[in-house]
C-alpha positions as CSV (number, residue, x, y, z in Angstrom):
1,M,51.8,75.8,-88.4
2,S,49.2,77.4,-86.3
3,G,47.5,80.5,-87.8
4,S,48.1,82.2,-84.4
5,A,51.8,82.2,-85.0
6,W,51.4,84.9,-87.7
7,T,49.4,87.4,-85.7
8,R,52.0,88.3,-83.1
9,R,53.6,91.0,-85.3
10,E,50.5,93.0,-85.2
11,F,50.6,93.4,-81.5
12,F,53.8,95.3,-81.5
13,R,52.8,97.9,-84.1
14,R,53.5,101.6,-83.2
15,S,51.6,104.5,-84.8
16,A,53.6,105.2,-87.9
17,I,54.9,108.8,-88.4
18,A,54.2,110.3,-91.8
19,G,57.2,111.4,-93.9
20,A,60.6,110.2,-94.2
21,V,64.3,110.7,-93.2
22,A,67.5,109.9,-94.9
23,L,70.0,107.9,-92.7
24,G,73.1,110.0,-92.3
25,G,71.8,112.9,-94.4
26,P,69.2,115.8,-94.5
27,A,67.3,114.8,-97.6
28,L,63.6,114.1,-96.8
29,L,61.4,111.7,-98.8
30,T,57.5,111.6,-98.8
31,A,55.4,108.4,-98.9
32,C,54.4,109.3,-102.5
33,T,58.1,109.4,-103.7
34,Q,58.6,107.2,-106.8
35,T,61.8,105.2,-107.2
36,S,63.0,102.5,-109.7
37,T,60.6,100.1,-111.4
38,G,62.5,97.1,-110.0
39,G,63.7,94.1,-112.0
40,S,66.7,91.8,-112.1
41,G,69.8,91.6,-114.3
42,A,71.8,94.5,-115.7
43,G,70.1,97.8,-115.0
44,G,67.9,96.2,-112.3
45,T,67.4,97.4,-108.8
46,L,70.5,96.2,-107.4
47,D,72.7,97.4,-110.1
48,R,71.1,100.9,-109.9
49,A,71.5,101.0,-106.2
50,K,75.2,100.0,-106.6
51,S,75.7,102.7,-109.2
52,A,74.1,105.4,-107.1
53,G,75.6,104.2,-103.8
54,T,72.3,104.6,-102.2
55,I,68.9,102.8,-101.7
56,K,65.4,103.7,-100.6
57,V,63.8,101.5,-97.9
58,G,60.6,101.3,-96.0
59,I,60.1,101.2,-92.2
60,A,57.0,101.5,-90.0
61,N,58.4,103.6,-87.1
62,E,58.3,100.5,-84.9
63,A,60.9,99.9,-82.2
64,P,62.9,97.8,-82.0
65,Y,62.8,97.0,-85.8
66,G,62.9,100.2,-87.7
67,F,62.2,103.6,-86.1
68,T,63.2,107.2,-85.6
69,D,64.9,107.7,-82.2
70,S,64.7,110.8,-79.9
71,S,67.6,112.4,-81.8
72,G,65.9,111.8,-85.1
73,K,68.2,109.2,-86.3
74,V,66.4,106.2,-88.2
75,T,67.7,103.0,-86.6
76,G,66.6,99.6,-85.3
77,E,67.5,96.0,-85.6
78,S,66.3,95.6,-89.1
79,V,67.8,98.9,-90.3
80,E,71.2,98.2,-88.8
81,V,71.4,94.7,-90.1
82,A,70.3,95.9,-93.6
83,R,73.0,98.8,-93.4
84,A,75.8,96.1,-92.7
85,V,74.6,93.8,-95.5
86,L,74.1,96.6,-98.1
87,K,77.6,98.1,-97.3
88,N,79.0,94.7,-98.2
89,L,77.1,94.9,-101.5
90,G,78.7,98.3,-102.2
91,I,75.6,100.4,-101.1
92,N,76.7,102.8,-98.3
93,D,73.8,105.1,-97.9
94,I,70.2,104.2,-96.9
95,Q,67.2,106.5,-97.3
96,A,64.2,105.5,-95.2
97,T,60.5,106.3,-95.8
98,T,58.0,105.8,-93.0
99,V,54.6,104.4,-93.8
100,D,52.0,102.4,-91.8
101,F,53.0,98.8,-91.2
102,G,50.1,97.5,-93.3
103,S,51.1,99.7,-96.2
104,L,54.7,98.6,-96.4
105,I,54.3,95.8,-99.2
106,P,51.9,97.8,-101.2
107,A,54.2,100.8,-101.2
108,L,57.2,98.5,-102.1
109,N,55.2,97.2,-105.0
110,A,54.2,100.7,-106.0
111,N,58.0,101.5,-106.3
112,Q,58.1,104.0,-103.4
113,F,61.2,102.3,-102.1
114,D,63.2,99.2,-103.0
115,M,63.1,97.1,-99.9
116,V,61.4,96.8,-96.5
117,T,63.5,96.9,-93.4
118,A,60.9,96.6,-90.8
119,G,61.4,93.2,-89.2
120,M,58.3,91.8,-91.1
121,F,57.2,88.3,-90.2
122,I,57.2,85.8,-93.1
123,N,53.8,84.3,-93.7
124,P,52.0,82.6,-96.7
125,Q,49.7,85.7,-97.4
126,R,52.6,88.1,-97.5
127,C,54.6,85.6,-99.7
128,Q,52.0,85.9,-102.4
129,N,52.7,89.6,-102.8
130,A,56.4,90.0,-102.1
131,A,59.7,88.2,-101.9
132,F,61.3,87.6,-98.5
133,S,65.0,87.2,-97.7
134,T,66.4,84.4,-95.6
135,P,65.0,84.7,-92.2
136,D,67.0,87.3,-90.1
137,Y,65.7,86.5,-86.7
138,T,63.2,84.3,-84.9
139,A,60.9,85.7,-82.1
140,P,60.7,82.9,-79.4
141,T,58.4,83.3,-76.4
142,A,60.1,83.7,-73.0
143,F,59.2,84.6,-69.5
144,L,60.1,87.5,-67.3
145,V,60.8,86.2,-63.9
146,P,62.4,87.3,-60.6
147,K,66.2,87.2,-60.5
148,G,67.3,83.7,-60.2
149,N,64.1,82.2,-61.6
150,P,63.1,80.9,-58.1
151,D,60.1,78.8,-59.5
152,G,62.3,77.2,-62.3
153,I,59.9,78.3,-65.1
154,A,60.8,77.3,-68.6
155,T,57.5,76.5,-70.3
156,F,53.7,77.1,-70.0
157,D,53.5,73.5,-68.6
158,D,55.5,74.8,-65.6
159,I,53.0,77.6,-65.0
160,K,50.1,75.0,-65.2
161,N,51.7,72.3,-63.1
162,K,53.1,74.5,-60.4
163,N,49.9,76.6,-60.1
164,L,51.8,79.9,-60.8
165,R,50.4,83.2,-61.6
166,L,51.0,84.4,-65.2
167,A,50.9,87.9,-66.6
168,V,50.2,88.5,-70.2
169,L,49.8,91.5,-72.4
170,S,46.1,92.4,-73.5
171,G,45.6,91.2,-77.1
172,A,48.8,89.5,-77.6
173,V,49.1,85.8,-78.6
174,E,50.7,84.6,-75.3
175,Q,47.3,84.4,-73.5
176,G,46.2,82.1,-76.1
177,Y,49.3,80.0,-75.9
178,A,48.8,79.7,-72.2
179,Q,45.3,78.6,-72.5
180,K,46.0,76.1,-75.1
181,A,48.7,74.6,-73.0
182,G,46.0,74.1,-70.3
183,V,46.8,77.0,-68.0
184,P,43.5,77.8,-66.2
185,D,42.1,81.3,-66.7
186,S,42.2,81.7,-62.8
187,Q,46.0,81.7,-63.1
188,I,46.2,84.3,-65.9
189,Q,46.3,88.0,-65.4
190,V,46.0,90.4,-68.4
191,F,47.8,93.7,-68.4
192,D,47.8,96.7,-70.8
193,S,51.4,97.5,-71.3
194,Q,54.9,96.0,-71.0
195,N,55.6,98.3,-68.1
196,T,52.7,96.9,-66.2
197,L,53.9,93.4,-66.9
198,L,57.1,94.3,-65.4
199,Q,55.3,95.9,-62.4
200,A,53.3,92.8,-61.8
201,V,56.4,90.7,-61.5
202,T,58.5,93.0,-59.4
203,S,55.6,93.6,-57.1
204,D,54.8,89.9,-56.6
205,R,51.4,90.1,-58.2
206,A,52.5,87.5,-60.8
207,D,55.2,84.9,-60.8
208,A,56.0,85.4,-64.4
209,A,55.1,87.4,-67.5
210,A,55.1,85.9,-71.0
211,L,56.0,87.8,-74.2
212,T,58.6,87.5,-77.0
213,N,62.2,87.4,-75.6
214,I,63.0,90.4,-77.9
215,S,60.4,92.5,-76.1
216,L,61.3,91.2,-72.6
217,N,65.0,91.7,-73.1
218,D,64.2,95.3,-74.2
219,V,62.1,95.9,-71.0
220,V,65.0,94.7,-68.8
221,A,67.5,96.8,-70.8
222,K,65.3,99.9,-70.0
223,N,64.9,98.9,-66.4
224,P,68.3,98.0,-65.2
225,G,67.3,98.4,-61.5
226,A,64.6,95.9,-61.7
227,N,65.4,92.5,-59.9
228,V,64.2,90.5,-62.9
229,E,65.7,88.3,-65.8
230,V,64.4,86.7,-69.0
231,T,64.3,83.0,-69.3
232,K,65.6,81.2,-72.5
233,G,63.3,81.6,-75.5
234,F,61.2,78.7,-76.9
235,F,58.6,78.0,-79.5
236,P,55.3,76.8,-78.0
237,T,53.7,73.7,-79.4
238,I,50.1,74.7,-80.2
239,D,47.6,72.1,-81.6
240,G,50.5,69.7,-82.1
241,K,52.6,72.2,-84.2
242,E,55.5,74.3,-83.2
243,T,54.7,78.0,-83.7
244,V,57.8,79.6,-85.3
245,S,57.7,83.4,-86.0
246,A,60.6,84.7,-88.1
247,G,61.3,88.2,-89.4
248,A,63.0,89.0,-92.7
249,F,63.7,91.7,-95.3
250,V,61.2,92.2,-98.1
251,F,61.7,92.8,-101.8
252,R,59.7,93.0,-105.0
253,K,59.1,89.5,-106.6
254,A,60.9,90.7,-109.8
255,D,64.3,91.5,-107.8
256,T,65.5,87.9,-107.7
257,D,69.2,88.9,-108.2
258,F,68.9,91.5,-105.4
259,V,67.4,88.9,-103.0
260,N,70.0,86.4,-103.9
261,A,72.9,88.8,-103.4
262,F,71.4,90.1,-100.2
263,N,70.8,86.5,-98.8
264,T,74.5,85.6,-99.5
265,E,75.8,88.6,-97.4
266,L,73.1,88.1,-94.7
267,T,74.2,84.4,-94.3
268,K,77.7,85.5,-94.1
269,L,76.8,88.0,-91.3
270,H,74.9,85.3,-89.3
271,Q,77.7,82.8,-89.6
272,S,80.6,85.1,-88.9
273,G,79.3,86.1,-85.5
274,Q,79.1,89.8,-86.7
275,W,75.2,89.8,-86.5
276,L,75.0,89.5,-82.7
277,P,76.8,92.7,-81.7
278,I,74.7,94.6,-84.2
279,V,71.4,93.3,-82.8
280,T,72.1,93.1,-79.1
281,P,71.3,96.8,-78.4
282,F,67.8,96.2,-79.6
283,G,67.0,93.4,-77.2
284,F,68.0,90.6,-79.5
285,S,70.2,87.6,-78.3
286,Q,71.7,84.4,-79.7
287,D,68.3,82.7,-79.0
288,N,66.9,84.8,-81.9
289,L,69.4,83.6,-84.6
290,P,67.4,81.3,-86.9
291,G,68.3,77.7,-87.0
292,A,69.1,75.9,-90.3
293,D,65.6,74.4,-90.3
294,V,63.9,77.8,-90.3
295,T,63.7,78.6,-93.9
296,T,61.7,81.1,-96.0
297,E,60.3,78.3,-98.1
298,K,58.8,76.5,-95.1
299,L,57.4,79.7,-93.7
300,C,55.9,80.8,-96.8
301,A,54.3,77.3,-97.3
302,A,53.1,77.0,-93.7
303,A,49.4,76.5,-93.1
């Protein structure tokens, strides 16, 4: 797997807000709050959380994964999916601590909280330091195009072969994807925000804009009057390898019984169809549901 497949997550980081908030309650946690020491079996993290009816989780204040909204509520795709899974495990309350994205795994291992609900991508380096759940979602690339997709755009090859103008986000991996697919630099325009990508397409300065379908679906949802749509997501083939990016929940390596129990309920949520209505408000679609061939083991071993 191309190394570039694992950098995408960094381009959607938001500034983290120090402090914490309890979901559905007024109690505040700080980043230095200590929690359980982890572990499996009787008296382990899962048993303690079930007994208490509550669990501490880590987020990075990053929409649409785990963030504090304008009303002060902690929400997001990862938070809401975790809430549904944990409820099925008998854990009805979540308390969320906000830390910088890069500090999530160190804080988890320092027992500041018991799992991470931040939509974190699975990659080999992270797998060395923490345990990941079954993939919760994948983040395929897609194009923002005028309504009706008049140029029939589906892949970067279409951009290249039809001599179309492509808008990309500064610093994001899509520019590299386009270049490695053979799209000339003369056809690529770089913009500094998702809103300027939208404006480029709606003002006919670009024929399409490339980003994850999650982000583009969110842009469309927030701009219902824009005459645009999002194409079907796909995983670009770079250097002969498909680039699959998948997000999951993160646990301490010692919490094997917790991971196994969580995976059982997460798989049920995916297979029952209950996952989709939970994630749709955050820009996710059926395209983001992981296929059977997208596994934690493969992603942890990817090179």
